[in-house]
The first five atom37 places (N, CA, C, CB, O) and aatype in JSON, in Angstrom:
{
  "aatype": [13, 1, 18, 10, 6, 14, 6, 5, 18, 11, 5, 9, 0, 11, 10, 10, 8, 6, 1, 1, 10, 3, 1, 6, 5, 18, 9, 0, 3, 19, 12, 5, 5, 10, 1, 6, 6, 10, 16, 0, 16, 7, 9, 11, 0, 3, 9, 15, 7, 1, 0, 11, 8, 9, 18, 15, 9, 17, 1, 11, 12, 5, 1, 11, 7, 10, 5, 13, 15, 5, 9, 18, 3, 19, 1, 0, 19, 1, 19, 10, 19, 14, 6, 19, 1, 3, 4, 18, 16, 0, 10, 7, 9, 19, 8, 16, 10, 17, 1, 8, 9, 14, 11, 6, 13, 3, 3, 18, 9, 0, 2, 14, 11, 6, 2, 7, 18, 1, 15, 10, 8, 16, 0, 19, 9, 7, 14, 3, 7, 11, 19, 10, 6, 19, 5, 9, 1, 16, 2, 0, 12, 8, 6, 6, 0, 6, 10, 7],
  "atom_mask": [
    [1, 1, 1, 1, 1],
    [1, 1, 1, 1, 1],
    [1, 1, 1, 1, 1],
    [1, 1, 1, 1, 1],
    [1, 1, 1, 1, 1],
    [1, 1, 1, 1, 1],
    [1, 1, 1, 1, 1],
    [1, 1, 1, 1, 1],
    [1, 1, 1, 1, 1],
    [1, 1, 1, 1, 1],
    [1, 1, 1, 1, 1],
    [1, 1, 1, 1, 1],
    [1, 1, 1, 1, 1],
    [1, 1, 1, 1, 1],
    [1, 1, 1, 1, 1],
    [1, 1, 1, 1, 1],
    [1, 1, 1, 1, 1],
    [1, 1, 1, 1, 1],
    [1, 1, 1, 1, 1],
    [1, 1, 1, 1, 1],
    [1, 1, 1, 1, 1],
    [1, 1, 1, 1, 1],
    [1, 1, 1, 1, 1],
    [1, 1, 1, 1, 1],
    [1, 1, 1, 1, 1],
    [1, 1, 1, 1, 1],
    [1, 1, 1, 1, 1],
    [1, 1, 1, 1, 1],
    [1, 1, 1, 1, 1],
    [1, 1, 1, 1, 1],
    [1, 1, 1, 1, 1],
    [1, 1, 1, 1, 1],
    [1, 1, 1, 1, 1],
    [1, 1, 1, 1, 1],
    [1, 1, 1, 1, 1],
    [1, 1, 1, 1, 1],
    [1, 1, 1, 1, 1],
    [1, 1, 1, 1, 1],
    [1, 1, 1, 1, 1],
    [1, 1, 1, 1, 1],
    [1, 1, 1, 1, 1],
    [1, 1, 1, 0, 1],
    [1, 1, 1, 1, 1],
    [1, 1, 1, 1, 1],
    [1, 1, 1, 1, 1],
    [1, 1, 1, 1, 1],
    [1, 1, 1, 1, 1],
    [1, 1, 1, 1, 1],
    [1, 1, 1, 0, 1],
    [1, 1, 1, 1, 1],
    [1, 1, 1, 1, 1],
    [1, 1, 1, 1, 1],
    [1, 1, 1, 1, 1],
    [1, 1, 1, 1, 1],
    [1, 1, 1, 1, 1],
    [1, 1, 1, 1, 1],
    [1, 1, 1, 1, 1],
    [1, 1, 1, 1, 1],
    [1, 1, 1, 1, 1],
    [1, 1, 1, 1, 1],
    [1, 1, 1, 1, 1],
    [1, 1, 1, 1, 1],
    [1, 1, 1, 1, 1],
    [1, 1, 1, 1, 1],
    [1, 1, 1, 0, 1],
    [1, 1, 1, 1, 1],
    [1, 1, 1, 1, 1],
    [1, 1, 1, 1, 1],
    [1, 1, 1, 1, 1],
    [1, 1, 1, 1, 1],
    [1, 1, 1, 1, 1],
    [1, 1, 1, 1, 1],
    [1, 1, 1, 1, 1],
    [1, 1, 1, 1, 1],
    [1, 1, 1, 1, 1],
    [1, 1, 1, 1, 1],
    [1, 1, 1, 1, 1],
    [1, 1, 1, 1, 1],
    [1, 1, 1, 1, 1],
    [1, 1, 1, 1, 1],
    [1, 1, 1, 1, 1],
    [1, 1, 1, 1, 1],
    [1, 1, 1, 1, 1],
    [1, 1, 1, 1, 1],
    [1, 1, 1, 1, 1],
    [1, 1, 1, 1, 1],
    [1, 1, 1, 1, 1],
    [1, 1, 1, 1, 1],
    [1, 1, 1, 1, 1],
    [1, 1, 1, 1, 1],
    [1, 1, 1, 1, 1],
    [1, 1, 1, 0, 1],
    [1, 1, 1, 1, 1],
    [1, 1, 1, 1, 1],
    [1, 1, 1, 1, 1],
    [1, 1, 1, 1, 1],
    [1, 1, 1, 1, 1],
    [1, 1, 1, 1, 1],
    [1, 1, 1, 1, 1],
    [1, 1, 1, 1, 1],
    [1, 1, 1, 1, 1],
    [1, 1, 1, 1, 1],
    [1, 1, 1, 1, 1],
    [1, 1, 1, 1, 1],
    [1, 1, 1, 1, 1],
    [1, 1, 1, 1, 1],
    [1, 1, 1, 1, 1],
    [1, 1, 1, 1, 1],
    [1, 1, 1, 1, 1],
    [1, 1, 1, 1, 1],
    [1, 1, 1, 1, 1],
    [1, 1, 1, 1, 1],
    [1, 1, 1, 1, 1],
    [1, 1, 1, 1, 1],
    [1, 1, 1, 1, 1],
    [1, 1, 1, 0, 1],
    [1, 1, 1, 1, 1],
    [1, 1, 1, 1, 1],
    [1, 1, 1, 1, 1],
    [1, 1, 1, 1, 1],
    [1, 1, 1, 1, 1],
    [1, 1, 1, 1, 1],
    [1, 1, 1, 1, 1],
    [1, 1, 1, 1, 1],
    [1, 1, 1, 1, 1],
    [1, 1, 1, 0, 1],
    [1, 1, 1, 1, 1],
    [1, 1, 1, 1, 1],
    [1, 1, 1, 0, 1],
    [1, 1, 1, 1, 1],
    [1, 1, 1, 1, 1],
    [1, 1, 1, 1, 1],
    [1, 1, 1, 1, 1],
    [1, 1, 1, 1, 1],
    [1, 1, 1, 1, 1],
    [1, 1, 1, 1, 1],
    [1, 1, 1, 1, 1],
    [1, 1, 1, 1, 1],
    [1, 1, 1, 1, 1],
    [1, 1, 1, 1, 1],
    [1, 1, 1, 1, 1],
    [1, 1, 1, 1, 1],
    [1, 1, 1, 1, 1],
    [1, 1, 1, 1, 1],
    [1, 1, 1, 1, 1],
    [1, 1, 1, 1, 1],
    [1, 1, 1, 1, 1],
    [1, 1, 1, 0, 1]
  ],
  "atom_positions": [
    [[88.99, 27.14, -4.14], [87.82, 26.33, -3.57], [86.85, 25.42, -3.65], [87.34, 26.74, -3.37], [86.34, 24.77, -2.75]],
    [[86.56, 25.41, -5.23], [85.99, 24.23, -5.59], [86.5, 22.6, -5.3], [85.93, 24.45, -6.85], [85.77, 21.63, -5.11]],
    [[87.89, 22.65, -5.33], [88.4, 21.78, -5.41], [88.9, 21.47, -4.14], [89.07, 21.85, -6.31], [89.46, 20.45, -3.72]],
    [[88.7, 22.19, -3.77], [89.81, 22.0, -1.84], [88.73, 22.14, -0.99], [91.26, 23.58, -1.19], [89.09, 21.78, 0.13]],
    [[87.28, 22.59, -1.0], [86.07, 22.32, -0.3], [85.1, 21.86, -0.9], [85.62, 23.24, 0.24], [84.2, 22.69, -0.91]],
    [[84.76, 20.67, -1.56], [84.05, 20.23, -2.7], [82.88, 19.69, -2.04], [84.8, 19.24, -3.62], [81.92, 19.43, -2.76]],
    [[82.81, 19.51, -0.94], [81.29, 19.34, -0.53], [80.98, 20.81, -0.16], [80.99, 18.19, 0.85], [80.12, 21.26, -0.93]],
    [[81.27, 21.43, 0.46], [81.02, 22.78, 0.78], [80.91, 23.62, -0.14], [81.82, 23.25, 1.48], [80.09, 24.52, 0.05]],
    [[81.47, 23.61, -1.07], [81.09, 24.09, -2.85], [79.51, 23.57, -3.07], [82.34, 23.05, -4.29], [78.48, 24.24, -3.01]],
    [[79.65, 22.2, -3.35], [78.02, 21.54, -3.6], [76.98, 21.65, -3.03], [77.85, 20.42, -3.54], [75.93, 21.39, -3.62]],
    [[77.01, 22.09, -1.61], [76.36, 22.13, -0.47], [75.49, 23.93, -1.0], [77.66, 21.94, 1.12], [74.34, 24.12, -1.39]],
    [[76.43, 24.78, -0.8], [76.28, 26.09, -1.25], [75.8, 26.38, -2.95], [77.69, 26.71, -0.94], [75.02, 27.32, -3.09]],
    [[76.1, 25.85, -3.86], [75.55, 25.44, -5.21], [74.2, 25.39, -5.34], [75.99, 24.22, -5.59], [73.44, 26.02, -6.07]],
    [[73.94, 24.35, -4.34], [72.59, 23.74, -4.48], [71.9, 24.67, -4.19], [72.22, 22.62, -3.74], [71.12, 25.18, -5.0]],
    [[72.07, 25.11, -2.88], [70.82, 26.46, -1.77], [70.71, 27.35, -3.12], [71.81, 27.79, 0.15], [69.64, 27.72, -3.6]],
    [[72.04, 27.66, -3.69], [71.83, 28.92, -4.43], [71.18, 28.77, -5.43], [72.86, 29.55, -4.8], [70.38, 29.67, -5.64]],
    [[71.23, 27.57, -6.51], [70.4, 26.87, -7.65], [68.78, 26.72, -7.07], [71.15, 25.21, -8.01], [67.88, 27.14, -7.81]],
    [[68.52, 26.28, -6.12], [66.81, 26.5, -5.49], [66.38, 27.22, -5.55], [66.34, 26.45, -4.45], [65.18, 27.28, -5.82]],
    [[67.23, 28.33, -5.27], [66.21, 29.82, -4.88], [66.21, 30.64, -5.83], [66.64, 30.79, -3.66], [65.35, 31.53, -5.91]],
    [[67.61, 30.42, -7.11], [67.71, 31.01, -8.3], [66.32, 31.62, -8.5], [68.17, 30.04, -9.39], [66.04, 32.7, -7.98]],
    [[65.42, 30.9, -9.29], [64.55, 31.96, -9.61], [63.67, 32.86, -9.07], [64.04, 31.64, -10.18], [63.34, 33.99, -9.43]],
    [[63.32, 32.1, -8.06], [62.71, 33.54, -6.55], [63.37, 34.32, -6.83], [62.94, 33.45, -4.71], [63.03, 35.27, -7.54]],
    [[64.7, 34.12, -6.26], [65.54, 35.39, -6.09], [65.86, 36.08, -7.32], [66.83, 35.11, -5.43], [66.08, 37.28, -7.15]],
    [[65.95, 35.57, -8.77], [65.93, 36.85, -9.62], [64.44, 37.73, -9.7], [66.34, 36.37, -11.15], [64.18, 38.89, -10.02]],
    [[63.74, 36.77, -9.33], [62.21, 37.71, -9.65], [62.11, 38.58, -8.48], [60.59, 36.71, -9.75], [61.39, 39.58, -8.51]],
    [[62.77, 38.26, -7.48], [62.49, 38.98, -6.23], [63.6, 40.18, -6.62], [62.76, 37.99, -4.64], [63.31, 41.18, -5.97]],
    [[64.46, 40.36, -7.24], [65.61, 41.25, -7.54], [64.81, 42.23, -8.43], [66.99, 40.49, -8.29], [64.82, 43.46, -8.31]],
    [[64.16, 41.53, -9.3], [63.76, 42.49, -10.46], [62.36, 43.37, -9.96], [63.43, 41.5, -11.95], [62.0, 44.44, -10.44]],
    [[61.74, 42.65, -8.94], [60.41, 43.29, -8.09], [61.3, 44.35, -7.55], [59.49, 42.23, -6.75], [60.91, 45.51, -7.68]],
    [[62.16, 44.17, -7.1], [63.06, 45.17, -5.98], [63.63, 46.46, -6.5], [64.41, 44.4, -5.4], [63.61, 47.53, -5.9]],
    [[64.3, 46.13, -8.06], [64.65, 46.89, -8.5], [63.78, 48.24, -9.26], [65.31, 46.21, -9.01], [64.09, 49.42, -9.4]],
    [[62.61, 47.49, -9.63], [61.5, 48.39, -10.26], [60.88, 49.38, -9.4], [60.4, 47.59, -10.75], [60.41, 50.45, -9.79]],
    [[60.93, 48.85, -7.95], [60.27, 49.53, -6.78], [61.28, 50.68, -6.54], [60.02, 48.52, -5.4], [60.8, 51.8, -6.42]],
    [[62.78, 50.51, -6.45], [63.58, 51.35, -6.29], [63.37, 52.3, -7.41], [64.78, 50.81, -6.13], [62.88, 53.39, -7.11]],
    [[63.68, 52.05, -8.71], [63.55, 52.82, -9.91], [62.14, 53.57, -9.9], [63.71, 51.85, -11.17], [62.32, 54.63, -10.5]],
    [[61.21, 53.5, -9.62], [59.82, 54.1, -9.56], [59.99, 55.24, -8.53], [58.62, 52.98, -9.11], [59.4, 56.29, -8.76]],
    [[60.89, 55.1, -7.2], [60.9, 56.04, -6.1], [61.68, 56.94, -6.43], [61.24, 55.59, -4.87], [61.33, 58.11, -6.52]],
    [[63.37, 56.35, -6.74], [64.1, 57.18, -7.5], [63.87, 58.12, -8.12], [64.52, 56.78, -8.11], [64.24, 59.25, -7.78]],
    [[63.16, 57.83, -9.22], [62.85, 58.71, -10.42], [61.73, 59.55, -9.93], [62.44, 57.88, -11.78], [61.77, 60.69, -10.4]],
    [[60.63, 59.28, -9.02], [59.99, 60.31, -8.71], [60.89, 61.31, -7.67], [58.68, 59.8, -8.19], [60.43, 62.39, -7.28]],
    [[62.0, 60.92, -7.32], [62.5, 62.05, -6.45], [63.57, 63.07, -7.84], [63.64, 61.21, -4.8], [64.04, 64.2, -7.72]],
    [[63.63, 62.34, -8.77], [64.57, 63.32, -9.68], [66.23, 62.41, -10.0], [0.0, 0.0, 0.0], [67.18, 62.68, -10.74]],
    [[66.03, 61.55, -9.27], [67.41, 61.15, -9.47], [67.6, 59.76, -10.55], [68.01, 60.83, -7.92], [67.21, 58.6, -10.4]],
    [[68.18, 60.27, -11.41], [68.37, 59.49, -12.62], [69.8, 58.25, -11.94], [68.88, 60.81, -14.18], [70.93, 58.58, -11.57]],
    [[69.28, 57.01, -11.99], [69.94, 55.69, -11.42], [70.13, 54.8, -12.22], [69.31, 55.05, -10.47], [69.24, 54.61, -13.04]],
    [[71.13, 54.11, -12.26], [71.53, 52.88, -13.08], [70.94, 51.66, -11.78], [73.58, 52.87, -13.54], [71.33, 52.03, -10.67]],
    [[70.15, 50.41, -11.74], [69.88, 49.86, -10.94], [70.47, 48.41, -11.56], [68.54, 50.14, -10.58], [70.46, 48.12, -12.76]],
    [[70.97, 47.63, -10.55], [71.14, 46.3, -11.14], [71.16, 45.31, -9.89], [72.54, 46.22, -12.06], [71.29, 45.65, -8.71]],
    [[71.01, 44.04, -10.35], [71.05, 42.81, -9.48], [72.53, 42.64, -9.35], [0.0, 0.0, 0.0], [73.35, 42.67, -10.27]],
    [[72.73, 42.47, -8.1], [74.33, 41.98, -7.84], [74.34, 40.36, -7.29], [75.15, 43.09, -6.47], [73.8, 39.83, -6.31]],
    [[75.32, 39.74, -8.55], [75.36, 37.9, -7.92], [76.48, 37.72, -6.81], [75.91, 36.57, -9.36], [77.62, 37.94, -7.23]],
    [[76.39, 37.43, -5.71], [77.36, 36.57, -4.97], [77.99, 35.4, -5.49], [76.81, 36.15, -3.93], [77.42, 34.37, -5.85]],
    [[79.18, 35.62, -5.5], [79.83, 34.36, -5.75], [79.99, 33.52, -4.71], [81.0, 34.52, -6.23], [79.93, 33.92, -3.55]],
    [[80.26, 31.83, -5.14], [79.76, 31.36, -4.2], [81.29, 30.9, -3.16], [78.7, 30.2, -4.79], [81.06, 30.39, -2.06]],
    [[82.43, 31.07, -3.5], [83.41, 31.28, -2.59], [83.38, 32.57, -1.94], [84.59, 31.08, -3.16], [84.17, 32.58, -1.0]],
    [[82.79, 33.61, -2.09], [82.69, 34.83, -1.6], [81.51, 34.48, -0.27], [82.22, 35.96, -2.91], [81.5, 35.15, 0.76]],
    [[80.69, 33.49, -0.48], [79.85, 33.29, 0.33], [79.91, 32.44, 1.44], [79.05, 33.06, -0.23], [79.12, 32.39, 2.38]],
    [[81.23, 31.56, 1.2], [81.81, 30.38, 1.95], [82.7, 31.27, 2.59], [82.5, 29.06, 1.11], [82.72, 31.14, 3.82]],
    [[83.44, 32.14, 2.13], [84.71, 32.87, 2.94], [83.7, 33.56, 4.25], [85.74, 34.36, 1.76], [83.81, 33.37, 5.46]],
    [[82.67, 34.48, 3.45], [82.1, 34.92, 4.75], [81.54, 34.2, 5.63], [81.32, 35.69, 4.63], [81.56, 34.64, 6.78]],
    [[80.98, 33.09, 5.43], [80.64, 32.18, 6.34], [81.55, 31.65, 7.32], [80.19, 31.27, 5.75], [81.2, 31.62, 8.5]],
    [[82.6, 31.27, 7.0], [84.05, 31.08, 7.53], [84.34, 31.83, 8.52], [85.06, 31.3, 6.63], [84.3, 31.45, 9.69]],
    [[84.76, 33.27, 8.06], [85.13, 34.47, 9.09], [83.87, 34.7, 9.85], [85.64, 35.96, 8.33], [84.22, 34.7, 11.02]],
    [[82.69, 34.87, 9.8], [81.74, 35.21, 10.59], [80.84, 34.38, 11.46], [81.13, 35.78, 9.92], [79.97, 34.72, 12.25]],
    [[81.37, 33.01, 11.04], [80.99, 31.52, 11.38], [79.62, 31.35, 11.97], [0.0, 0.0, 0.0], [79.22, 30.93, 13.05]],
    [[78.75, 32.06, 10.37], [77.44, 32.14, 9.9], [77.2, 30.86, 9.21], [77.21, 33.33, 9.03], [78.12, 30.13, 8.85]],
    [[76.0, 30.61, 9.02], [75.0, 29.5, 7.9], [74.75, 30.44, 6.76], [73.21, 28.87, 8.59], [74.8, 31.67, 6.81]],
    [[74.44, 29.61, 5.65], [73.81, 30.11, 4.53], [72.69, 30.88, 4.72], [73.51, 29.18, 3.75], [72.49, 31.79, 3.92]],
    [[71.97, 30.71, 5.55], [70.58, 31.48, 5.91], [70.62, 32.8, 6.68], [69.71, 30.57, 6.79], [69.6, 33.42, 6.98]],
    [[71.8, 33.18, 6.95], [72.56, 33.93, 7.99], [73.32, 35.2, 6.99], [73.78, 32.76, 8.89], [73.46, 36.37, 7.36]],
    [[73.82, 34.58, 5.46], [73.9, 35.47, 4.7], [73.39, 36.63, 4.09], [74.04, 35.09, 4.28], [72.68, 36.36, 3.12]],
    [[73.56, 38.11, 4.39], [72.46, 39.08, 3.86], [72.42, 39.32, 2.68], [72.45, 40.25, 4.32], [71.36, 39.61, 2.13]],
    [[73.73, 39.24, 1.95], [73.8, 39.77, 0.72], [73.52, 38.65, -0.33], [75.12, 40.43, 0.56], [74.18, 38.78, -1.36]],
    [[72.72, 37.63, -0.3], [72.39, 36.72, -1.02], [71.98, 37.34, -2.14], [71.56, 35.93, -0.48], [72.62, 37.16, -3.18]],
    [[70.75, 38.24, -2.11], [69.67, 39.03, -2.33], [70.46, 40.48, -2.33], [68.43, 38.81, -1.18], [70.72, 41.06, -1.28]],
    [[70.84, 41.01, -3.72], [71.4, 42.43, -3.67], [71.3, 42.92, -4.61], [72.56, 42.67, -3.39], [70.95, 42.24, -5.58]],
    [[71.56, 44.36, -4.76], [71.0, 45.49, -5.74], [72.14, 46.53, -5.31], [69.2, 46.07, -5.44], [72.57, 46.77, -4.19]],
    [[72.54, 47.18, -6.74], [73.64, 47.86, -6.78], [72.94, 49.17, -7.21], [74.77, 47.24, -7.68], [72.99, 49.19, -8.44]],
    [[72.44, 50.07, -6.84], [72.57, 51.55, -7.24], [73.59, 52.45, -7.42], [72.04, 52.12, -6.55], [74.45, 52.65, -6.56]],
    [[73.56, 53.12, -8.67], [74.71, 53.75, -9.6], [74.1, 55.41, -9.64], [74.82, 52.85, -11.45], [73.26, 55.74, -10.46]],
    [[74.45, 56.0, -9.01], [74.28, 57.48, -9.26], [74.79, 59.11, -9.53], [73.9, 57.54, -8.65], [75.14, 59.45, -8.4]],
    [[74.91, 59.79, -10.05], [75.71, 60.8, -10.88], [76.77, 61.23, -9.56], [74.6, 62.28, -11.63], [77.99, 61.06, -9.65]],
    [[75.96, 61.94, -8.05], [76.79, 62.97, -7.43], [76.82, 61.79, -6.36], [76.17, 64.69, -7.07], [76.31, 60.67, -6.34]],
    [[77.79, 62.64, -5.31], [77.89, 61.99, -3.74], [76.45, 62.24, -3.12], [79.18, 62.84, -2.64], [75.93, 61.38, -2.41]],
    [[75.85, 63.41, -3.4], [74.65, 63.73, -2.53], [73.09, 62.79, -2.84], [74.4, 65.43, -2.82], [72.11, 62.69, -2.09]],
    [[73.34, 62.1, -4.37], [72.41, 61.65, -4.63], [72.48, 59.82, -3.99], [72.29, 62.04, -6.13], [71.55, 59.03, -3.88]],
    [[73.93, 59.64, -3.65], [74.08, 58.32, -2.64], [73.26, 58.5, -1.45], [75.61, 58.07, -2.09], [72.43, 57.64, -1.14]],
    [[73.44, 59.51, -0.81], [72.67, 59.38, 0.55], [71.36, 60.16, 0.45], [73.56, 59.96, 1.83], [70.76, 60.48, 1.48]],
    [[70.99, 60.42, -0.53], [69.09, 60.66, -0.9], [68.73, 59.37, -0.83], [68.48, 61.33, -2.63], [68.0, 58.77, -0.05]],
    [[69.62, 58.89, -2.18], [69.21, 57.28, -2.28], [68.97, 56.41, -0.83], [70.52, 56.47, -3.1], [67.93, 55.82, -0.53]],
    [[69.91, 56.48, -0.22], [69.94, 55.85, 0.89], [68.68, 56.12, 1.89], [71.17, 56.18, 1.44], [68.13, 55.38, 2.71]],
    [[68.49, 57.14, 1.6], [67.07, 57.95, 2.43], [65.73, 57.07, 2.13], [0.0, 0.0, 0.0], [64.85, 56.65, 2.88]],
    [[65.96, 56.94, 0.52], [64.73, 56.52, -0.06], [64.82, 54.63, 0.33], [64.71, 57.05, -1.98], [63.81, 53.93, 0.29]],
    [[66.09, 54.13, 0.67], [66.06, 52.85, 0.63], [65.52, 52.14, 2.35], [67.63, 52.46, 0.08], [64.79, 51.2, 2.66]],
    [[66.26, 53.08, 3.08], [65.55, 53.08, 4.33], [63.98, 53.56, 4.75], [66.34, 53.79, 5.02], [63.34, 53.09, 5.68]],
    [[63.48, 54.72, 3.73], [61.98, 54.64, 3.83], [61.26, 53.78, 3.4], [61.45, 55.48, 3.41], [60.23, 53.55, 4.04]],
    [[61.48, 53.15, 2.38], [60.76, 51.9, 1.92], [60.64, 50.72, 2.64], [61.25, 51.49, 0.85], [59.57, 50.14, 2.77]],
    [[61.98, 50.2, 3.25], [62.3, 49.22, 3.87], [63.07, 49.31, 5.25], [62.9, 48.59, 3.01], [63.93, 50.19, 5.36]],
    [[62.81, 48.41, 6.37], [63.49, 48.57, 7.53], [65.05, 48.02, 7.83], [62.64, 48.0, 8.4], [65.42, 46.85, 7.9]],
    [[65.74, 49.05, 7.96], [67.05, 48.99, 7.97], [67.13, 48.06, 9.05], [67.79, 50.29, 8.1], [66.28, 48.03, 9.94]],
    [[68.22, 47.21, 8.98], [68.97, 46.11, 10.04], [70.39, 46.8, 10.78], [69.52, 44.55, 9.05], [71.54, 46.9, 10.34]],
    [[69.85, 47.18, 11.93], [70.93, 47.45, 12.99], [72.25, 46.73, 12.8], [70.41, 47.04, 14.37], [72.27, 45.5, 12.79]],
    [[73.32, 47.4, 12.64], [74.71, 47.28, 12.64], [74.89, 46.64, 11.39], [75.31, 46.54, 13.81], [75.68, 45.7, 11.39]],
    [[74.3, 46.95, 10.25], [74.37, 46.49, 9.03], [74.43, 47.43, 8.04], [73.45, 45.73, 8.81], [73.72, 47.27, 7.04]],
    [[75.34, 48.64, 8.15], [75.31, 49.79, 7.43], [76.89, 49.88, 7.57], [74.3, 51.06, 8.01], [77.58, 49.66, 8.56]],
    [[77.23, 50.23, 6.45], [78.54, 50.72, 6.14], [78.78, 51.87, 5.14], [79.23, 49.65, 5.7], [78.41, 51.72, 3.97]],
    [[79.36, 52.97, 5.51], [79.58, 54.35, 4.97], [81.09, 54.58, 4.6], [79.1, 55.43, 6.05], [81.89, 55.43, 5.02]],
    [[81.25, 53.44, 3.6], [82.78, 53.89, 2.91], [82.82, 54.59, 2.13], [83.54, 53.09, 2.32], [83.61, 54.43, 1.2]],
    [[81.89, 55.77, 2.19], [82.13, 56.84, 1.27], [82.74, 58.26, 2.37], [80.49, 57.17, 0.32], [83.54, 59.16, 2.14]],
    [[81.98, 57.94, 3.52], [82.88, 59.04, 4.38], [84.17, 58.43, 5.21], [81.85, 59.79, 5.57], [85.02, 59.14, 5.75]],
    [[84.17, 56.76, 5.22], [85.06, 56.39, 5.65], [85.58, 55.14, 4.57], [84.73, 56.16, 7.02], [84.96, 54.08, 4.55]],
    [[86.9, 55.39, 3.59], [86.55, 54.58, 2.57], [87.8, 53.48, 3.04], [86.56, 55.37, 0.93], [88.73, 53.81, 3.79]],
    [[87.67, 52.34, 2.55], [88.8, 51.29, 3.18], [90.2, 51.76, 2.59], [88.49, 49.53, 2.69], [90.56, 52.52, 1.69]],
    [[90.73, 51.06, 3.4], [92.28, 51.33, 3.08], [92.77, 51.48, 1.7], [93.07, 50.25, 3.58], [93.63, 52.31, 1.43]],
    [[92.31, 50.81, 0.94], [92.73, 50.55, -0.63], [91.35, 51.64, -1.58], [92.58, 48.34, -1.06], [90.95, 51.47, -2.73]],
    [[91.01, 52.49, -0.78], [89.88, 53.36, -1.4], [88.82, 53.35, -1.73], [0.0, 0.0, 0.0], [88.17, 54.32, -2.12]],
    [[88.41, 52.04, -1.62], [87.2, 51.56, -1.68], [86.09, 52.43, -1.08], [87.26, 50.35, -1.12], [85.98, 52.58, 0.14]],
    [[84.97, 53.22, -2.3], [84.13, 54.0, -1.68], [82.51, 53.34, -2.06], [84.46, 55.56, -2.17], [82.24, 52.81, -3.14]],
    [[81.6, 53.5, -0.98], [80.2, 52.96, -1.49], [79.59, 52.96, -0.29], [80.12, 51.5, -2.23], [80.19, 52.57, 0.71]],
    [[78.2, 53.44, -0.25], [77.41, 52.85, 1.14], [76.64, 51.54, 0.73], [76.18, 54.05, 1.8], [75.93, 51.25, -0.24]],
    [[77.04, 50.86, 1.85], [76.28, 49.67, 1.75], [75.23, 49.29, 2.98], [77.3, 48.59, 1.58], [75.72, 49.28, 4.11]],
    [[74.03, 49.03, 2.86], [73.13, 48.95, 3.87], [72.32, 47.5, 3.87], [72.2, 50.19, 3.73], [72.16, 46.91, 2.8]],
    [[71.88, 47.02, 4.95], [71.23, 45.54, 4.77], [69.76, 45.96, 5.12], [71.92, 44.19, 5.91], [69.68, 46.69, 6.1]],
    [[68.77, 45.68, 4.6], [66.96, 46.35, 4.97], [66.44, 44.76, 5.01], [65.85, 47.66, 3.27], [67.1, 43.77, 4.68]],
    [[64.9, 44.81, 5.58], [64.23, 44.06, 5.59], [63.32, 44.34, 4.45], [63.85, 43.93, 6.73], [62.63, 45.32, 4.73]],
    [[63.1, 43.92, 3.43], [62.79, 44.2, 1.9], [61.44, 43.53, 1.9], [0.0, 0.0, 0.0], [61.07, 42.91, 2.89]],
    [[60.56, 43.63, 0.61], [59.66, 43.11, 0.75], [59.24, 41.37, 1.28], [59.38, 43.52, -0.25], [60.01, 40.43, 1.07]],
    [[58.16, 41.28, 1.84], [57.83, 39.55, 2.3], [59.08, 39.41, 3.26], [57.89, 38.13, 0.75], [59.37, 38.22, 3.34]],
    [[59.79, 40.07, 3.89], [60.35, 40.05, 4.93], [61.88, 39.4, 4.6], [0.0, 0.0, 0.0], [62.62, 38.92, 5.45]],
    [[62.15, 39.49, 3.31], [63.55, 38.68, 3.11], [64.56, 39.98, 2.93], [63.55, 37.49, 1.56], [64.32, 41.05, 2.36]],
    [[65.98, 39.47, 3.69], [67.2, 40.12, 3.98], [67.24, 40.66, 2.23], [68.63, 38.95, 4.72], [66.83, 40.17, 1.18]],
    [[68.04, 42.05, 2.64], [68.1, 42.34, 0.85], [69.27, 43.37, 1.17], [66.38, 43.19, -0.16], [69.01, 44.2, 2.03]],
    [[70.5, 43.41, 0.59], [71.74, 44.05, 0.67], [71.65, 44.99, -0.41], [72.94, 43.11, 0.59], [71.33, 44.6, -1.54]],
    [[72.0, 46.7, -0.08], [71.88, 47.42, -0.94], [73.22, 48.24, -1.18], [70.76, 48.08, -0.68], [73.59, 49.14, -0.42]],
    [[73.81, 47.9, -2.14], [75.08, 48.73, -2.61], [74.65, 50.35, -3.23], [75.89, 47.74, -3.96], [73.67, 50.35, -3.97]],
    [[75.15, 51.38, -3.04], [74.88, 52.57, -3.52], [76.46, 53.17, -3.77], [73.87, 53.4, -2.47], [77.42, 52.94, -3.04]],
    [[76.46, 53.92, -4.9], [77.87, 54.69, -5.04], [77.5, 55.22, -6.27], [79.38, 53.79, -5.06], [76.67, 54.67, -7.0]],
    [[78.34, 56.78, -6.67], [78.75, 57.06, -7.82], [78.94, 55.96, -8.79], [79.77, 57.71, -7.66], [78.98, 54.73, -8.67]],
    [[79.09, 57.07, -10.16], [79.51, 56.07, -11.53], [81.09, 55.92, -11.45], [79.08, 56.87, -13.24], [81.85, 54.97, -11.66]],
    [[81.23, 57.05, -11.11], [82.86, 57.35, -10.62], [83.41, 56.28, -9.51], [82.99, 58.99, -9.84], [84.53, 55.79, -9.68]],
    [[82.81, 56.0, -8.66], [83.16, 55.3, -7.26], [83.16, 54.25, -8.17], [82.13, 55.29, -5.75], [84.26, 53.7, -8.14]],
    [[82.15, 53.56, -9.23], [82.03, 52.1, -9.45], [83.02, 51.76, -10.08], [80.95, 51.62, -10.1], [83.76, 50.82, -9.8]],
    [[83.13, 52.88, -11.41], [84.53, 52.35, -12.38], [85.93, 52.44, -11.58], [84.76, 53.43, -13.88], [87.02, 52.01, -11.95]],
    [[85.71, 52.92, -10.75], [87.67, 52.74, -9.82], [87.21, 51.62, -9.02], [88.5, 54.4, -8.4], [88.24, 51.17, -8.52]],
    [[86.24, 50.95, -8.64], [85.89, 49.95, -7.95], [86.44, 48.63, -8.63], [84.48, 50.02, -7.79], [87.22, 47.75, -8.26]],
    [[85.86, 48.81, -9.57], [85.75, 47.63, -10.66], [87.18, 47.53, -11.54], [84.38, 47.98, -11.8], [87.69, 46.42, -11.67]],
    [[87.73, 48.56, -12.06], [88.84, 48.88, -12.74], [90.22, 49.43, -12.35], [88.44, 49.56, -13.44], [91.21, 49.72, -13.02]],
    [[89.85, 49.5, -10.66], [91.05, 50.24, -10.3], [91.32, 51.5, -10.5], [0.0, 0.0, 0.0], [92.4, 51.96, -10.13]]
  ]
}
């Protein structure tokens, strides 16, 4: 992609770089808030920021006919929990903390992808009115998604 579409690659890379420090601080703040809420309900979770690759962003822009500013998962966090029921509890907490964006929710636990991928994906209006994607899955689901 970098060599096939160099101008688009440079444009996306520039937009990501310009916002990188703000995005990293934003994600750190979101992770802390979410960690506190999950801990308060007794859920032991591993929360991490999730970087989206430039090619993935471009592909989504092409596939859905979107502009960079319309891509919801440039700011994203992943929540790993021990049990399936914890996934849905964590989802409830996320939707209580921040306003859910209609039509931006996928339950791949109840309805796995054809390749067996399982996870909850939601997009919310997070702090400061910024769109945030949250992926929630069990540790076992994560291992399967990453390692096959």
